[in-house]
C-alpha positions in Angstrom: 103.3 115.5 103.8 102.1 113.2 101.1 102.4 113.8 97.4 100.7 111.5 94.9 100.0 111.2 91.2 97.8 108.7 89.3 97.3 107.9 85.7 95.4 105.3 83.7 95.9 104.5 80.0 94.0 102.2 77.6 97.2 100.6 76.3 97.9 99.6 72.7 95.6 96.5 72.3 92.3 97.1 74.2 89.3 98.9 72.9 88.1 99.9 76.4 89.8 101.0 79.6 88.5 98.8 82.4 90.9 100.1 85.1 89.8 102.7 87.6 91.9 104.5 90.2 91.3 106.6 93.2 93.8 109.1 94.8 92.6 110.9 97.9 95.2 112.9 99.8 92.5 114.2 102.1 90.5 112.4 104.8 88.0 109.7 103.8 85.9 109.0 106.9 88.3 108.0 109.6 91.1 107.3 107.1 93.6 110.1 106.7 94.1 109.3 102.9 93.2 106.5 100.5 94.6 105.1 97.3 93.0 102.4 95.1 93.7 100.6 91.8 91.0 98.4 90.4 91.3 96.3 87.3 87.9 95.2 86.0 87.1 92.0 84.0 84.1 90.7 82.3 82.2 91.1 79.0 81.7 94.3 77.1 81.8 97.2 79.6 81.2 94.8 82.5 84.8 95.2 83.7 84.5 98.9 83.5 81.3 98.8 85.5 82.9 96.5 88.1 86.0 98.6 88.7 84.1 101.9 89.0 81.4 100.4 91.2 84.0 98.8 93.5 85.7 102.1 94.1 82.5 104.1 94.5 80.9 101.7 96.9 84.1 101.5 99.0 84.4 105.3 99.2 80.8 105.6 100.3 81.2 102.9 102.9 84.4 104.4 104.3 82.9 107.8 104.5 80.0 106.4 106.6 82.3 104.7 109.1 82.5 106.5 112.5 84.7 104.0 114.3 87.1 101.1 113.8 90.7 100.5 112.8 91.9 101.0 109.2 91.9 97.2 108.5 88.4 96.7 109.7 87.2 99.8 107.8 88.8 98.6 104.5 87.5 95.1 105.0 83.9 96.2 105.5 84.1 98.5 102.5 85.4 95.7 100.3 82.6 93.4 101.5 80.0 96.1 100.6 81.6 96.5 97.1 81.7 92.7 96.6 78.1 92.3 97.5 77.0 95.1 95.2 78.9 93.8 92.2 77.9 90.2 92.9 74.2 91.3 93.0 74.4 93.4 89.9 76.1 90.7 87.9 73.1 88.4 88.6 70.4 91.0 87.7 71.7 92.1 84.3 72.8 89.6 81.6 75.3 92.0 80.1 77.1 92.2 83.4 77.2 88.4 84.1 80.6 87.2 85.1 82.0 90.7 85.9 84.5 91.3 88.7 87.6 93.3 89.5 91.0 93.0 91.1 91.7 95.6 93.7 94.6 97.0 95.7 94.1 99.7 98.3 96.2 101.4 100.9 96.2 104.1 103.5 99.2 105.8 105.2 98.8 106.5 108.9 101.5 107.4 111.5 104.3 106.4 109.2 102.8 103.0 108.5 101.4 101.7 105.2 98.3 99.5 105.5 97.6 97.6 102.3 94.7 95.4 101.2 94.6 93.4 98.0 92.4 90.9 96.0 93.7 89.6 92.7 96.9 90.5 90.9 97.0 94.3 91.0 100.1 95.1 93.0 101.7 97.5 95.5 105.5 97.9 95.6 107.7 100.0 97.9 110.8 101.5 96.3 113.5 102.6 98.6 117.3 102.7 99.2 117.5 98.9 99.0 115.6 98.6 95.8 112.0 97.5 95.0 109.9 95.2 97.2 106.6 93.7 96.1 104.4 93.9 99.1 101.2 92.3 97.8 101.0 88.6 96.7 99.1 87.9 93.5 96.0 85.8 93.8 96.7 83.9 90.6 97.2 80.4 89.3 100.7 81.1 88.3 101.7 82.5 91.7 100.3 79.4 93.3 102.4 77.3 90.9 105.5 79.3 91.8 104.9 78.9 95.5 104.4 75.1 95.1 107.6 74.9 93.1 105.9 73.8 89.9 107.5 76.6 87.9 110.4 79.0 88.5 109.8 82.6 89.4 111.5 83.8 86.2 109.1 81.8 84.1 106.0 83.2 85.6 105.8 86.5 83.7 105.4 84.8 80.3 103.4 81.7 81.4 100.4 81.1 79.2 98.1 80.9 82.3 99.5 84.2 83.7 96.1 86.0 83.6 94.1 83.4 85.4 93.3 84.9 88.8 92.1 82.9 91.8 90.4 85.7 93.7 88.5 88.7 92.6 85.9 91.2 93.9 82.3 90.4 92.9 82.8 86.9 91.5 81.6 85.1 94.6 79.1 85.9 97.4 82.1 86.6 99.7 85.7 87.6 99.2 88.7 87.3 101.4 91.4 90.0 101.1 95.0 89.9 102.2 96.4 92.6 104.4 99.9 93.9 104.8 101.5 96.5 107.1 104.8 98.2 106.3 106.8 100.6 108.4 107.8 103.3 105.9 111.3 104.8 105.9 112.4 108.3 104.8 112.6 108.4 101.0 110.4 105.4 100.4 108.1 105.7 97.4 105.0 103.6 96.8 104.0 102.2 93.4 100.5 100.8 92.9 99.6 99.3 89.5 97.4 97.1 87.5 99.0 94.1 85.8 99.1 96.1 82.5 102.2 97.6 84.0 103.7 94.7 85.9 103.3 92.3 83.0 105.1 94.6 80.6 108.1 95.7 82.8 110.5 93.9 85.0 110.7 95.0 88.6 114.1 96.5 88.1 112.9 98.6 85.2 110.1 100.0 87.4 112.5 100.6 90.2 114.8 102.6 88.0 112.0 104.8 86.7 110.5 105.4 90.1 113.9 106.2 91.6 114.9 108.5 88.7 115.0 112.3 88.9 111.7 114.0 88.1 108.3 114.7 89.4 105.8 112.0 90.2 103.8 112.9 87.1 106.8 112.6 84.9 107.7 109.2 86.4 104.2 107.9 86.2 104.0 108.9 82.5 107.4 107.3 81.9 106.1 104.0 83.4 103.1 104.1 81.1 105.2 104.9 78.1 107.6 102.1 78.9 104.7 99.6 79.2 103.3 100.7 75.9 106.7 100.6 74.3 106.9 96.9 75.3 103.6 96.1 73.7 100.9 97.7 75.9 98.9 94.5 75.8 96.5 95.6 78.6 95.1 98.8 80.3 97.9 100.4 82.4 97.2 102.1 85.7 99.8 103.7 88.0 99.6 105.4 91.4 102.8 106.9 92.7 103.1 108.2 96.3 105.9 109.9 98.1 106.0 110.2 101.8 108.4 110.2 104.8 108.0 108.4 108.1 107.0 110.8 110.9 
C-alpha cells in the first residue's frame, strides 16, 4: 500500500509560485500510480503556465495510452507536453522563453521507475541514508563531473541555476530514466530545487527519517527551506511504500 503527501510553497522571495505537483495514488491509464514535480521558468506567469501545462498534457497522454511499458508511456507523454509548451511559447509573446524542469515516477511491482529533465530531483531515503537517484541537467553538474569544481562547491556556485535541459525550450527533449528496486522502509522524496538548494542532503534525510506523518515531515522540509532563506518556490512529494 502506498501513502503520499505533496505540498508546494511560494517561498520567501518570489511573487509567484511557478511549481506544480501531481500526486496520484490511483491508476492513470496503464500506470498504477503517478507522481510529478514541475518547476516552471520564464517571464511573468510563463513559468506557471509551463509547469501546469506539462503536468496536464502528460496526464491526458498517459490516460489515453492503452499499451506500452511505463518508460515508453512516460516518454511519449513528456514528448507531447514538450511539443505543446514549445508551440505555445511561439504563439504568445508573453510566453516566449518558457519551459519547465520535471521529475516523474511510478511504482510498479516493487520497482521505482523515474524520469527527469532539468534539476528537480528524486531521492530514496532508507536504512543506509539518502541517495539522489536523478542527475541534474545543469551547467554546474557538468562542471562537477568534468572535475572543474568540487561537489561541495556546487551548491553555492554563481551559475547553479543554469540548466542545460528543460521541457518546452527546444522542439525535442531527451529525458533520463532510472529504475530502482525498492526495499522495505524506503521513502521517496521528490522536490524542486527550492528545497535541494536550501538544505543539505543530510538535513533532508534526517527530516524524512524522523518520527511523524508524511504531512508533518513535508511541512518540516518546507519550513526548514524557508528558514534558510526560502529563495525559490519549494515543492515536496513524499511517498512511503514497501517492496512486494
